[in-house]
C-alpha positions in Angstrom: 0.0 0.0 0.0 1.5 3.3 -1.0 1.8 6.3 1.3 -0.8 8.3 -0.8 -3.3 5.4 -0.6 -2.7 5.1 3.2 -3.4 8.8 3.6 -6.6 8.6 1.6 -7.7 5.6 3.6 -7.0 7.4 6.9 -9.2 10.3 5.7 -12.1 7.9 4.9 -11.7 6.2 8.2 -12.7 9.5 9.9 -16.2 9.0 8.4 -16.9 6.3 10.9 -18.3 7.0 14.4 -20.4 10.0 13.4 -18.3 11.6 10.7 -20.9 10.6 8.1 -24.1 9.0 9.3 -24.4 5.3 8.4 -20.7 4.6 7.8 -19.8 1.5 9.9 -16.6 0.5 8.3 -13.8 1.5 5.9 -11.3 -0.9 4.2 -8.8 -1.0 1.4 -10.2 -2.7 -1.7 -9.4 -3.5 -5.3 -11.3 -2.6 -8.4 -11.8 -5.2 -11.2 -8.8 -3.8 -13.1 -6.6 -4.3 -10.0 -6.3 -0.7 -9.0 -6.9 0.3 -5.4 -10.1 1.7 -4.1 -11.6 2.6 -0.7 -14.5 0.3 0.4 -17.0 2.0 2.6 -19.5 -0.2 4.6 -22.8 1.4 5.3 -26.1 0.6 7.0 -28.8 0.1 4.5 -31.3 2.7 5.7 -28.9 5.6 6.2 -28.5 8.4 3.7 -25.0 8.2 2.4 -25.4 11.0 -0.1 -22.6 12.9 1.7 -20.0 10.3 0.5 -17.7 11.5 -2.2 -17.0 9.4 -5.3 -13.3 9.5 -4.5 -10.7 10.4 -1.9 -7.5 12.0 -3.3 -8.2 10.3 -6.6 -8.9 6.9 -5.2 -12.5 5.7 -6.0 -15.0 5.0 -3.2 -16.9 1.8 -3.5 -20.0 1.7 -1.2 -21.2 -1.7 0.2 -24.4 -2.1 2.0 -24.0 -4.2 5.2 -27.5 -5.6 4.9 -28.4 -4.3 8.3 -27.3 -4.2 11.9 -25.0 -6.9 13.1 -25.3 -8.0 16.7 -22.3 -9.7 18.3 -23.0 -12.9 20.1 -21.1 -14.3 23.1 -19.9 -17.8 23.1 
C-alpha cells in the first residue's frame, strides 16, 4: 500500500463514528482492473449521499452491510 493510498484511507476512516451517518466501516479494496479503491461499509437505511465518489483520486466503493450486526457471546 502506497503512502498516498494510506493517507486517503485514513481520511475515509474519519467518516466512521459519526463523521458521516451510516458509515460503519472502511477498508482497502481492489477494483476489477486491479487498481486500489476505498471500500465503505454502510447501514442500508442511512442516507450516504454525503459520501464523495473518490478520496484523493482513489475511487470510493460503497457496500451495504445488509443491516445491523449483533455480536454474540460464546
